[in-house]
C-alpha positions in Angstrom: -6.5 58.9 -18.0 -7.7 55.4 -15.5 -10.7 57.0 -14.9 -11.6 57.0 -18.4 -11.9 60.3 -20.7 -15.5 61.0 -19.6 -15.4 60.1 -16.2 -16.8 62.2 -13.3 -17.0 61.7 -9.6 -21.1 61.2 -8.8 -22.5 63.4 -6.0 -23.6 61.2 -2.9 -26.8 62.5 -3.1 -27.1 60.9 -7.0 -24.9 57.5 -6.7 -26.9 55.3 -8.5 -29.1 53.1 -6.2 -28.7 49.5 -5.3 -31.2 48.0 -7.0 -30.3 49.6 -10.1 -27.1 48.1 -10.4 -28.4 44.6 -9.6 -31.3 45.8 -12.9 -28.1 46.1 -14.9 -26.3 43.1 -13.8 -29.2 41.2 -15.5 -29.1 43.0 -18.4 -25.5 42.0 -18.6 -26.1 38.6 -17.3 -28.5 38.3 -20.1 -26.4 39.7 -23.0 -23.8 37.3 -24.8 -21.3 39.7 -25.5 -17.9 38.7 -27.0 -15.2 38.6 -25.0 -12.2 41.2 -26.4 -9.4 38.9 -27.2 -7.2 42.0 -27.0 -7.8 41.1 -23.0 -5.6 38.1 -23.6 -2.8 37.1 -23.0 -0.4 34.5 -24.9 -0.5 32.2 -22.0 -4.4 31.9 -21.9 -4.4 34.7 -18.5 -7.7 37.0 -19.3 -8.7 40.3 -17.8 -11.9 42.5 -18.1 -10.9 46.3 -17.7 -13.7 48.4 -15.9 -16.3 50.0 -18.3 -17.4 52.6 -16.2 -15.8 54.2 -13.3 -17.6 55.1 -10.1 -15.2 55.1 -7.7 -11.9 57.0 -8.0 -10.2 54.0 -6.2 -9.8 51.4 -8.1 -10.2 47.5 -7.1 -9.4 43.8 -8.1 -11.1 40.7 -8.5 -9.0 37.3 -9.6 -11.0 34.7 -10.3 -9.8 31.3 -10.5 -12.0 28.3 -12.8 -13.3 25.2 -11.9 -11.8 22.1 -13.2 -12.0 21.8 -16.9 -13.7 25.1 -17.8 -12.0 27.5 -19.5 -11.6 30.8 -17.7 -13.7 33.1 -20.9 -17.0 30.9 -19.2 -17.0 33.1 -16.4 -16.8 36.1 -18.3 -20.9 36.9 -18.9 -21.0 36.3 -14.3 -17.4 38.8 -13.9 -18.7 41.5 -16.6 -22.2 41.8 -14.6 -20.2 41.8 -10.8 -18.0 44.9 -12.3 -21.1 46.4 -14.0 -23.3 45.7 -10.3 -20.8 46.7 -7.6 -20.8 50.4 -8.1 -16.3 49.9 -8.4 -13.9 50.4 -10.4 -13.6 46.9 -10.8 -10.5 45.1 -12.9 -11.5 41.4 -13.1 -8.2 39.1 -13.4 -8.8 35.4 -14.9 -5.4 33.2 -14.6 -5.4 30.2 -17.1 -4.1 27.0 -16.2 -2.9 24.1 -18.6 -5.5 22.0 -19.5 -7.9 24.1 -17.6 -7.1 22.3 -14.4 -5.8 24.7 -11.6 -2.7 24.0 -10.1 -1.8 25.1 -6.7 1.9 25.1 -7.2 1.2 27.7 -10.5 -1.8 30.1 -8.2 1.3 32.3 -7.4 2.7 32.9 -10.6 0.0 32.4 -12.8 -1.9 35.4 -10.5 1.1 37.5 -10.9 1.3 36.9 -15.0 -2.8 37.9 -15.3 -1.8 41.2 -12.7 1.4 42.2 -15.0 -1.1 41.6 -18.0 -3.5 43.9 -16.7 -0.8 46.5 -15.7 1.0 46.5 -19.2 -1.8 45.8 -21.3 -4.9 47.4 -19.8 -2.7 50.0 -17.9 -4.1 49.1 -14.2 -2.9 51.9 -12.0 -1.3 50.5 -8.8 -3.7 48.9 -6.5 -3.3 48.4 -2.6 -3.1 45.2 -1.3 -6.1 46.2 0.9 -8.5 46.9 -2.2 -7.8 42.8 -4.1 -10.3 40.3 -3.5 -10.4 36.5 -4.8 -13.0 34.4 -5.7 -13.1 30.8 -7.7 -15.6 28.3 -8.7 -15.2 24.8 -7.7 -12.0 22.9 -8.1 -10.6 27.0 -7.8 -12.3 27.4 -4.4 -10.0 24.3 -3.0 -6.6 25.7 -4.0 -7.4 29.4 -3.9 -8.2 29.2 0.1 -5.3 26.9 1.0 -2.8 29.8 -0.7 -4.9 32.4 1.0 -3.9 30.6 4.5 -0.3 30.4 3.5 -0.1 34.3 3.0 -2.1 35.0 6.3 1.0 36.2 8.4 2.5 38.7 5.5 0.0 41.4 5.9 1.8 42.7 2.6 0.4 39.7 0.9 -3.2 39.0 2.7 -5.8 38.0 0.8 -8.6 41.0 2.0 -11.5 38.6 0.8 -12.5 35.6 -0.7 -15.6 34.6 -2.9 -16.3 30.5 -3.0 -18.8 29.6 -5.8 -19.5 25.5 -5.1 -17.1 25.0 -2.9 -16.5 26.3 0.7 -14.1 26.6 3.3 -12.6 23.3 4.6 -13.2 21.9 7.8 -9.2 21.8 8.5 -9.4 25.4 9.6 -12.0 24.6 12.2 -11.2 24.3 15.7 -13.9 22.7 17.3 -13.2 22.5 21.2 -14.0 26.0 22.4 -14.8 26.7 18.1 -12.9 29.0 16.4 -12.2 29.5 12.8 -8.2 29.8 11.7 -8.6 31.5 8.7 -7.5 35.1 8.4 -9.8 36.4 5.2 -13.5 37.4 5.2 -15.2 35.1 3.1 -18.5 34.5 1.7 -19.9 31.4 0.2 -22.4 30.8 -2.0 -24.0 27.2 -3.4 -26.6 26.1 -5.5 -29.3 24.4 -3.7 -29.6 21.6 -6.4 -25.4 21.5 -6.8 -24.3 18.2 -7.5 -21.1 17.8 -6.7 -20.8 20.0 -4.2 -23.8 19.4 -2.4 -25.7 21.8 -0.1 -26.1 19.9 3.0 -22.1 20.5 3.2 -21.6 24.1 1.3 -24.3 25.7 2.9 -25.7 23.8 5.5 -22.5 22.8 7.2 -21.1 25.9 6.5 -24.3 28.6 7.9 -24.1 26.4 10.9 -20.1 26.4 12.0 -19.2 30.2 10.0 -22.6 31.9 11.1 -24.6 30.6 13.3 -21.4 29.6 15.5 -18.5 31.3 15.0 -20.3 34.9 14.7 -21.7 34.7 18.2 -18.4 33.3 19.7 -16.0 35.3 21.8 -13.3 34.9 18.8 -14.8 36.8 15.9 -12.0 38.2 14.1 -13.8 37.6 10.6 -16.9 38.0 8.8 -18.1 34.9 7.0 -21.8 35.1 4.8 -23.1 32.0 3.5 -25.4 31.8 1.2 -28.1 29.2 -1.0 -29.2 30.1 -4.6 -32.2 28.3 -4.8 -32.6 26.2 -7.8 -29.1 26.9 -8.9 -27.0 24.2 -9.8 -23.0 23.4 -9.9 -22.7 24.1 -13.7 -25.0 27.4 -13.9 -21.6 29.4 -12.5 -20.3 28.9 -15.9 -21.3 29.5 -19.3 -20.6 26.8 -22.8 -21.1 23.5 -22.2 -21.1 21.2 -18.8 -18.1 19.8 -17.8 -17.6 15.9 -17.9 -18.1 15.7 -14.2 -20.9 18.6 -14.4 -22.8 16.0 -16.8 -21.7 13.0 -14.4 -23.3 14.0 -11.4 -25.1 17.5 -11.9 -28.2 17.9 -10.7 -30.9 19.9 -13.3 -31.7 22.9 -12.2 -34.9 24.6 -12.1 -33.8 28.5 -12.3 -32.9 29.8 -16.1 -29.0 29.8 -16.6 -29.5 34.0 -16.6 -31.2 34.4 -13.5 -28.8 32.2 -11.6 -26.1 34.1 -12.7 -27.8 37.3 -11.9 -28.5 35.9 -8.6 -24.9 35.5 -8.2 -23.5 38.0 -9.5 -25.3 40.4 -7.5 -24.3 38.7 -4.2 -20.6 39.1 -4.8 -20.7 42.4 -6.0 -23.0 43.4 -3.1 -20.4 41.6 -0.7 -17.8 43.8 -2.6 -19.2 46.9 -2.2 -19.7 46.3 1.6 -16.3 45.4 2.1 -15.4 48.9 0.1 -17.4 50.9 1.8 -19.9 51.8 -0.6 -23.5 53.6 0.9 -26.5 51.4 0.7 -24.3 48.3 0.3 -25.2 44.9 1.8 -28.7 45.0 1.5 -28.9 42.2 -0.7 -26.6 40.3 1.3 -28.6 40.4 4.5 -31.8 39.8 3.1 -30.2 36.6 1.4 -28.2 35.1 4.5 -31.4 35.6 6.0 -33.7 33.7 3.6 -30.4 30.9 4.0 -31.1 30.4 7.8 -34.8 29.8 6.7 -33.9 27.4 4.1 -31.0 25.0 5.8 -33.0 25.3 9.2 -34.7 21.7 8.9 -31.0 19.9 7.3 -29.6 21.6 10.3 -31.8 20.4 13.0 -31.4 17.0 10.9 -27.8 16.8 11.5 -28.3 18.1 15.4 -30.3 14.9 15.8 -28.4 12.7 14.2 -25.7 14.1 16.6 -23.5 15.2 14.0 -19.8 15.1 14.1 -19.4 17.8 11.4 -21.7 20.1 13.6 -22.2 20.1 17.3 -21.0 16.6 18.4 -17.0 16.4 17.4 -16.3 14.2 20.2 -17.1 10.6 19.2 -16.2 7.4 17.6 -14.1 8.8 14.4 -15.1 12.4 15.4 -12.5 15.3 15.3 -12.3 15.4 18.9 -12.8 11.7 19.3 -9.4 11.4 21.5 -11.4 12.9 24.2 -13.5 9.6 24.4 -12.4 7.6 27.3 -12.5 4.2 27.4 -14.6 3.8 24.0 -17.0 6.1 25.6 -17.6 9.8 24.8 -19.6 13.0 26.1 -21.9 13.7 23.0 -24.9 11.9 22.3 -27.6 11.2 19.5 -30.8 12.6 19.7 -32.1 10.1 17.5 -31.6 7.0 18.9 -33.6 8.3 22.3 -36.5 8.6 19.8 -36.3 5.4 18.4 -35.7 4.3 22.4 -39.1 6.0 22.9 -40.2 3.8 19.4 -39.6 0.6 21.7 -40.9 1.5 24.6 -44.4 2.4 23.8 -46.6 3.4 26.4 -45.9 2.2 29.6 -48.8 2.2 31.4 -50.2 3.7 34.8 -49.0 6.9 34.1 -45.4 6.1 34.3 -43.0 7.5 31.6 -39.6 7.4 29.8 -36.3 9.0 30.3 -33.7 8.4 27.8 -30.2 9.3 27.8 -27.6 8.9 25.4 -23.6 9.1 24.7 -22.0 7.9 21.8 -19.5 4.7 22.6 -17.6 2.5 20.4 -20.0 -0.5 20.2 -17.3 -3.0 20.3 -16.0 -1.9 23.1 -14.8 -4.7 25.7 -12.2 -4.7 28.8 -10.5 -7.0 26.3 -9.6 -4.3 24.2 -8.7 -1.7 26.8 -12.2 -0.5 26.8 -15.5 -1.2 28.5 -18.7 -2.3 28.2 -21.1 0.0 26.7 -24.2 -1.5 27.6 -28.2 -0.5 28.3 -29.2 -0.1 31.8 -33.0 0.0 33.3 -33.2 1.7 36.7 -36.5 3.4 37.7 -38.0 5.5 40.5 -41.7 4.5 41.6 -42.3 7.8 43.5 -42.3 9.7 40.6 -43.0 6.6 37.9 -40.2 7.3 36.1 -38.3 5.0 34.1 -34.9 5.8 33.0 -32.6 3.8 30.5 -29.0 4.6 29.0 -28.5 4.5 25.4 -25.4 4.1 23.5 -25.1 5.3 19.9 -21.5 4.8 17.4 -22.3 6.8 13.7 -20.4 5.4 10.1 -19.4 7.4 7.5 -18.8 7.0 3.7 -15.1 7.0 3.0 -15.3 9.6 1.1 -16.6 12.0 3.7 -13.0 12.5 5.4 -11.9 13.9 2.1 -14.0 16.9 2.5 -15.0 17.5 -1.1 -19.1 17.5 -0.4 -18.9 15.0 -3.6 -20.1 11.8 -1.0 -23.4 12.5 1.9 -21.6 13.9 4.6 -24.7 12.2 7.1 -23.6 9.1 8.9 -24.8 6.5 6.9 -25.9 4.6 10.1 -26.2 4.9 13.4 -25.6 1.6 15.9 -27.8 2.3 18.7 -27.8 0.0 21.5 -31.3 0.3 23.5 -33.0 -1.7 26.3 -36.2 -4.2 25.0 -39.4 -3.1 25.4 -40.3 -6.5 27.4 -37.4 -5.3 30.2 -38.6 -2.0 30.1 -41.9 -3.0 31.3 -40.3 -5.5 33.9 -37.6 -4.3 35.1 -39.1 -0.6 34.7 -42.6 -0.1 35.6 -42.4 -4.1 37.4 -44.9 -5.8 34.8 -44.5 -9.5 35.6 -45.8 -12.2 33.0 -44.5 -10.1 30.1 -43.8 -12.3 27.2 -40.8 -11.6 25.3 -42.8 -11.0 22.1 -43.6 -7.5 22.5 -40.6 -7.1 20.9 -41.7 -8.4 17.5 -42.5 -5.5 16.1 -40.0 -3.6 13.3 -39.4 -1.0 16.1 -36.2 -0.1 13.6 -38.0 -0.2 10.7 -40.4 2.2 12.1 -37.7 4.5 13.4 -36.0 4.6 9.9 -39.4 5.6 8.6 -40.5 8.4 11.3 -36.4 10.1 10.3 -37.3 9.9 6.5 -41.4 11.4 7.3 -39.6 13.6 9.2 -37.0 15.1 6.9 -40.1 15.7 4.1 -42.4 17.1 6.5 -39.5 19.8 7.6 -38.4 20.3 4.3 -39.5 23.4 2.4 -42.4 23.3 -0.1 -40.5 24.1 -3.1 -37.8 21.2 -2.3 -40.9 18.8 -1.1 -42.7 19.7 -4.3 -39.6 18.9 -6.2 -38.7 15.8 -4.5 -42.3 14.3 -4.9 -42.5 15.0 -8.3 -38.6 13.9 -9.5 -37.7 11.7 -6.2 -36.4 8.3 -6.1 -38.6 7.7 -2.6 -37.4 5.5 0.0 -39.2 2.4 1.2 -39.0 0.6 4.5 -38.1 -3.6 4.9 -39.0 -5.4 7.7 -36.0 -5.6 10.0 -33.1 -7.8 9.6 -32.7 -10.3 12.7 -28.9 -11.1 13.7 -27.9 -13.8 15.8 -25.2 -12.1 18.0 -23.2 -9.1 18.8 -20.3 -9.4 16.0 -22.9 -10.3 13.3 -25.2 -7.3 14.3 -21.7 -5.1 13.8 -20.7 -6.4 10.7 -23.6 -5.9 9.3 -24.7 -2.5 7.6 -28.0 -0.5 6.7 -29.0 -2.0 3.3 -29.8 0.1 0.7 -31.3 -1.5 -2.0 -31.9 0.6 -5.7 -34.9 -0.9 -7.2 -35.5 1.7 -9.6 -38.9 3.5 -10.1 -40.2 1.7 -7.3 -37.8 3.5 -4.7 -34.6 2.0 -2.5 -35.6 -0.1 0.1 -34.3 0.5 3.3 -33.9 -1.9 5.8 -32.0 -2.0 9.4 -29.8 -4.7 11.2 -31.5 -5.7 14.3 -30.5 -7.7 17.4 -32.8 -8.4 20.5 -32.7 -10.5 23.7 -34.9 -11.6 25.7 -34.7 -11.2 29.5 -33.9 -14.9 30.4 -31.8 -14.9 27.3 -27.9 -16.9 28.3 -28.7 -17.0 32.1 -27.4 -20.3 32.9 -24.5 -20.7 30.7 -23.4 -17.0 31.2 -19.8 -17.3 32.7 -19.5 -14.3 35.8 -17.7 -11.8 34.1 -19.6 -12.0 31.1 -22.5 -8.6 31.4 -25.8 -10.0 31.5 -26.6 -10.5 27.7 -30.9 -10.0 28.1 -33.1 -7.1 27.7 -31.8 -6.1 24.0 -33.0 -4.1 22.1 -30.6 -3.2 19.0 -31.1 -1.1 15.8 -28.5 0.2 13.0 -30.7 3.2 12.2 -31.0 5.6 9.6 -29.9 9.1 10.0 -32.9 12.0 9.8 -29.8 13.6 8.4 -29.4 11.0 5.7 -33.1 11.0 4.6 -32.3 14.9 4.7 -29.5 14.3 2.4 -31.9 11.8 -0.1 -34.1 14.5 -0.1 -32.5 17.5 -1.3 -29.3 15.9 -3.1 -29.4 12.1 -3.8 -32.7 11.3 -4.5 -32.9 13.8 -7.2 -30.5 12.1 -9.3 -32.3 9.6 -11.0 -35.3 12.1 -11.9 -33.3 14.8 -12.9 -29.8 14.2 -14.0 -28.1 16.2 -16.8 -27.8 14.6 -19.7 -25.6 11.9 -20.0 -22.7 13.0 -22.4 -22.5 10.6 -25.7 -18.8 10.5 -25.7 -17.7 10.8 -22.5 -14.2 12.4 -23.7 -15.2 14.8 -26.2 -14.2 17.9 -24.2 -10.9 16.2 -23.0 -8.0 17.5 -24.0 -6.3 14.2 -23.2 -8.4 11.0 -24.8 -8.8 7.5 -23.4 -6.8 6.3 -26.2 -4.2 8.9 -25.1 -4.3 6.8 -21.8 -4.1 3.5 -23.1 -1.0 4.6 -25.2 0.8 4.1 -21.2 -1.5 1.8 -20.1 -3.0 -1.2 -22.4 -5.3 -2.3 -19.7 -7.3 0.7 -20.4 -10.0 -0.1 -22.7 -12.1 2.8 -24.8 -15.5 2.6 -23.8 -18.6 1.8 -25.5 -21.1 4.5 -26.9 -23.5 1.7 -26.5 -22.0 0.3 -22.8 -24.5 1.5 -20.7 -27.4 -0.7 -22.0 -25.1 -4.0 -21.9 -24.5 -3.4 -18.1 -25.2 -5.8 -15.7 -26.0 -4.3 -13.0 -27.1 -0.9 -13.5 -30.5 -1.6 -11.7 -30.3 -4.7 -9.3 -33.2 -7.5 -9.4 -35.5 -8.1 -6.2 -34.1 -10.5 -3.9 -30.4 -8.7 -4.6 -28.5 -5.4 -3.2 -25.5 -3.9 -5.1 -22.2 -4.3 -4.2 -19.0 -2.7 -4.8 -15.3 -3.1 -4.9 -12.3 -1.0 -5.4 -9.3 -3.0 -7.1 -6.1 -1.0 -5.8 -3.5 -2.6 -8.2 -5.7 -1.3 -11.7 -7.1 1.6 -10.1 -10.3 0.2 -11.1 -13.4 -0.4 -9.3 -16.7 -3.5 -10.4 -20.2 -3.6 -9.4 -22.8 -6.5 -9.4 -26.0 -7.7 -7.7 -26.1 -10.1 -5.4 -28.0 -11.5 -2.4 -26.6 -11.3 1.6 -25.6 -15.3 1.7 -23.3 -15.1 -1.8 -21.9 -11.5 -0.6 -20.7 -13.4 2.6 -18.7 -16.2 0.2 -17.5 -13.0 -1.7 -16.4 -11.3 1.0 -13.8 -14.2 2.5 -11.7 -13.1 -1.2 -12.6 -9.9 -2.0 -11.9 -8.2 0.8 -12.7 -4.5 -0.5 -16.4 -5.7 -1.1 -19.1 -3.3 0.6 -22.8 -3.1 0.2 -23.4 0.4 -2.2 -24.5 3.7 -0.9 -28.3 4.0 -2.2 -28.4 5.6 -5.7 -24.9 5.2 -5.5 -22.3 2.8 -6.9 -18.1 3.0 -8.2 -19.3 6.9 -9.9 -19.2 7.9 -6.5 -15.8 6.4 -5.3 -12.7 8.6 -5.0 -10.0 7.2 -7.4 -6.7 5.5 -5.5 -4.7 7.6 -8.1 -5.6 11.0 -9.5 -8.5 13.1 -8.9 -11.1 11.3 -10.8 -13.9 9.2 -9.8 -15.0 5.8 -11.0 -17.5 6.6 -13.8 -15.9 5.4 -17.0 -17.4 2.0 -18.0 -15.3 -0.6 -19.4 -16.8 -3.8 -19.6 -18.9 -6.5 -18.4 -17.5 -9.6 -17.1 -17.7 -12.9 -15.0 -14.7 -13.2 -12.2 -14.8 -16.2 -9.8 -13.4 -19.4 -9.0 -13.4 -22.6 -11.1 -14.1 -25.0 -8.4 -16.7 -22.8 -6.3 -18.8 -21.3 -9.8 -22.2 -21.8 -7.4 -20.7 -19.5 -4.7 -18.1 -17.1 -6.1 -18.7 -16.8 -9.7 -20.5 -13.3 -10.3 -21.0 -10.9 -13.3 -19.7 -7.8 -13.4 -19.6 -3.7 -14.6 -15.8 -2.7 -14.8 -15.5 1.0 -14.2 -12.1 3.3 -14.8 -11.3 6.3 -13.2 -12.6 9.8 -14.5 -9.3 11.0 -14.5 -7.4 10.3 -17.4 -4.9 12.5 -16.4 -1.2 10.4 -17.8 0.8 8.6 -15.5 3.4 11.0 -15.8 1.3 14.3 -16.2 -0.5 13.5 -13.0 2.9 12.9 -10.7 4.3 16.2 -12.2 1.6 17.9 -10.9 1.9 16.3 -7.7 5.6 17.1 -7.3 4.2 20.9 -8.7 2.5 20.8 -5.7 5.0 19.5 -2.8 8.0 21.1 -4.6 8.3 23.6 -1.5 8.5 20.3 1.0 11.8 18.9 -1.0 14.8 18.3 0.1 17.1 21.8 -0.5 20.7 20.4 -0.2 20.6 18.6 -3.7 19.9 22.3 -5.3 22.3 24.2 -3.2 25.4 21.9 -2.8 27.0 19.6 -5.6 29.6 18.7 -3.5 32.2 16.5 -5.5 29.9 16.4 -8.5 31.2 18.4 -11.1 29.8 22.1 -12.4 26.4 20.3 -14.0 25.5 23.7 -15.5 29.1 23.9 -17.7 28.1 20.4 -18.7 24.8 21.2 -19.9 23.9 22.3 -23.4 22.3 26.0 -23.6 21.2 25.9 -26.7 18.8 23.0 -26.2 14.9 23.7 -27.5 13.0 22.1 -24.7 10.3 21.2 -26.7 12.8 19.1 -28.6 12.7 16.7 -25.9 9.0 15.3 -26.1 8.8 11.9 -27.6 9.6 8.4 -27.1 13.5 7.2 -26.5 14.8 4.2 -26.5 17.7 4.0 -24.1 20.9 2.6 -25.6 23.3 3.1 -23.1 23.5 4.1 -19.5 25.9 4.4 -16.1 23.0 3.5 -13.3 23.0 0.9 -10.8 19.0 1.1 -11.2 19.2 -0.6 -14.3 21.4 -3.4 -13.8 19.4 -6.0 -14.8 17.2 -4.3 -17.3 16.4 -5.0 -20.3 14.1 -2.8 -22.9 14.4 0.1 -21.0 12.7 3.1 -22.8 11.4 6.5 -21.5 8.4 8.7 -23.2 8.8 12.3 -22.4 5.9 14.8 -22.1 5.7 17.9 -23.8 7.2 20.9 -21.2 4.7 22.5 -19.0 4.9 26.7 -18.7 8.2 27.4 -16.9 10.1 24.6 -18.6 8.8 21.8 -16.1 8.6 18.1 -17.6 7.9 14.5 -17.3 9.2 11.2 -18.9 7.6 8.1 -17.9 10.6 5.5 -17.4 9.8 1.6 -18.8 11.8 -1.3 -18.9 11.9 -5.1 -17.9 13.2 -7.5 -15.5 14.4 -11.0 -15.1 12.3 -12.3 -12.3 10.7 -16.1 -10.8 11.4 -18.5 -13.7 13.1 -16.1 -16.3 10.0 -14.6 -16.7 9.8 -10.8 -17.8 8.5 -8.5 -15.3 7.7 -5.3 -16.7 8.6 -2.1 -14.3 8.1 1.7 -14.7 8.6 4.8 -12.8 7.6 8.4 -13.0 10.5 11.0 -13.2 9.5 14.5 -13.1 12.2 17.3 -14.4 11.5 20.7 -12.6 14.0 23.6 -14.0 15.9 25.9 -11.3 15.6 29.6 -12.1 19.7 30.6 -11.8 20.2 27.9 -14.8 20.0 24.9 -16.9 19.8 22.6 -13.9 17.3 20.5 -13.4 16.0 19.0 -10.2 15.0 15.0 -11.5 12.2 13.8 -8.9 11.5 10.0 -9.1 7.9 9.4 -8.0 8.7 6.1 -6.0 5.9 3.7 -4.4 5.0 4.8 -0.7 4.6 8.4 -2.3 8.7 9.2 -1.5 10.3 11.5 -3.7 14.1 11.1 -4.6 15.9 13.9 -5.6 18.5 14.2 -8.8 20.5 17.4 -10.6 20.1 16.4 -13.5 21.2 18.3 -17.0 20.6 18.0 -20.9 24.0 17.7 -21.9 22.9 17.2 -26.0 19.5 17.0 -27.7 18.2 16.7 -31.5 15.0 15.1 -32.9 17.3 11.6 -33.0 19.5 11.7 -29.9 19.1 12.5 -25.9 22.0 12.7 -23.9 20.8 13.1 -19.9 23.7 13.1 -17.1 22.4 13.5 -13.3 25.0 13.7 -10.3 24.2 13.4 -6.6 27.2 14.3 -3.9 26.0 11.4 -0.6 29.3 13.2 1.4 31.6 10.3 0.7 31.9 10.9 -2.9 29.2 11.1 -6.0 26.8 8.9 -7.8 26.8 9.7 -11.5 24.2 8.7 -13.9 24.1 8.9 -17.4 21.4 8.0 -20.3 22.0 8.1 -24.0 18.9 7.6 -25.8 17.3 7.5 -29.6 14.3 8.2 -31.5 12.4 5.2 -31.2 11.8 5.4 -34.6 15.4 4.8 -35.8 16.6 1.5 -37.2 18.3 -0.1 -35.2 21.7 -0.1 -37.0 21.5 3.8 -37.1 20.6 4.1 -33.6 23.5 1.6 -32.2 26.2 4.3 -34.1 24.8 7.6 -33.3 24.6 6.3 -29.2 28.2 5.2 -29.5 29.2 8.9 -30.7 26.8 10.2 -28.6 28.7 8.7 -25.6 32.5 10.0 -26.9 31.4 13.1 -27.5 29.6 13.4 -23.3 32.9 12.4 -22.6 35.0 14.5 -24.3 32.6 16.9 -23.0 33.4 16.4 -19.7 30.9 14.3 -18.3 32.9 12.5 -15.6 32.3 8.6 -15.8 34.4 5.9 -16.4 34.0 4.6 -20.0 34.3 1.3 -19.1 31.0 1.5 -16.8 28.8 3.1 -20.1 26.5 -0.4 -20.1 25.1 -0.5 -23.8 21.3 -2.2 -24.2 20.7 -5.5 -26.5 17.7 -3.9 -28.2 17.6 -7.0 -30.8 15.2 -8.3 -28.8 12.9 -5.5 -28.1 
């Protein structure tokens, strides 16, 4: 029977307590029991059948694994969830090729896992309301998108989600009258030491928006719970070795793996039990949510002081509601600029006090740009002895923050603050005379930056503060860096100079003007440029992120892998087969790097090469950087403690943390100004180009033009031309094109195709390569990726040619014939007034030239006899004698 041979329903007054269930979870989590492999399907999907049957109703939890993590590694966690939940709980673990969750295959793989549980496990039918979903890391990204797409179908809607090492995307936030456009109850759990999905995003921001704000709003329809597990990192959600990215970016945990998974499983189990009405459920979760409120309060307060666009200040330049700004002025404000203005003002004396207002604004806005000047203004009230000053702020963030991955800091990397000078506050405000401009000599920006850091340290909980004191790389603060004009100030940024064990030196650009600055020469239409004291400030939220996350990477990094590709199914040598620019990294390369740590007087700069999908790091002083910037437009100052490893790759899903070589780049005639020694890095995404394109096409397949699928027009019946006996596995390999009918190949030479192993379901990808004659007779290499996706109703493929700018061309295609020696493909597209045929005849690249040419001619003859509609005179043969 479904309940098991020894099942009996417990009496209500004898139901095991939640405390006992969680004790059982701890036992299970600390036991290394082997997975029963009869629960695995042929395609790698797994399931865990209930070991006990405490409820008559059955429940299901589907779990989507993280990137490069075998689903089996979640078994200890999920078995503990089963034990602790008090439910008759089935767990399904869909598997994805090379352990990479793929959004286009979620439906298919979850359904296959469901079938596996029913056929092999004899799972009874389960109503959709009793089906839940969970995920880790990258799996959380695709799972929530999948659930959101099912929200309008009551029979398919996700009843609830568990997100671990991930979070609900900002795309569901409605910032104006705050609401969350996500229709499933969601539990978010993050480790406080998660180095990939940082706690400031996974927990602090999620808690503020989903618990503090949404749960109290009139729009509340769903329950969102957010919990931090203190001392846990990203890797501890699964057993086994850390993935490559975890080795590169995760932070060393300060609780054991067993404790981490025990706490995680207890929270998930209690949440499931609460959702399904188990008596006494919810107390563990409620306690954890309250504990999290206390833990994240200092972080949230720091973001509120910044005026973060992700918290309560979306109406600002580059904020979610930037369109509400008028003529460059925005209604939201930055309290930290107010604090910095108070530092500049100091004690005004004679019982005068200061009132500071602030709003966000475009710091470069002028009437010439369609905006307005936004400049500090001073006024006073002698009756109340009040000096009032208006100030303006504009924040800037890391580029990767827009991707909302939690991988890069989510706080502003600097706050450009327009404030009034101390001299003018005393003269124009208080009314003093003879005040010298030297009163603005102190390094006020430095003082504000140190306050931000000290505030973040003082408010951090004792455990976090102690950890940072023992293992963190501290901030130190340099003098203000004066700039001579507004544009120079705007173009400069806060400097974060990594000085190794000595810490990270933080320095701010500063611009100040005296009360009589430029008075005699100022045109009437230009506002008075005197009385200003501008700073690029360190955000207190950035200081908090440094203390909780980024400042720990140096002292608490996971051990770097000896072989960066040891656990990768696709090796660097494999990548080099498709791109000879890729060189395998030297195992001892780190010791030979020029720029891991920059010497005193220099700072780390980085630049991403979009053509070669690479990144370079170098150390140089500000003067040299100014020269190099003229020629290297992508050059920018690195974030503190960061470099190419934190940059999202232009192509693929990796970062530039795969060291390749150290080299000297420059211009011979300007060696002193431009020659720089650089460390070069490639992307960690070693997915071959064709494989990556295939994944992208599968993800976007539903957006493609459907006409080519249903209407062949004047093209023949392609299905009738296909060879039904073709073994798809035989398509894989290197093929030399011998003959073709294809207008796009006119002028090409040495064409070839590298066909990759078909995916589950039959889709496959191919790299097409050729050379074309160009200027001065030079041979210019050309390549394009083609993706073949089979239709459900027959042997016809849709060939998607991924071309520049991301567009996709569709061609219905069939395999006319295929053997180990010869491959014939035919495509045909109706264009209304006729049709466009395309024929490719290729032979195995290992064949000798004479036999290959003979086989190609025979293949063309057979294709024409079979009815392939091309003019024999239009078939072009490739001269491969010079290839």
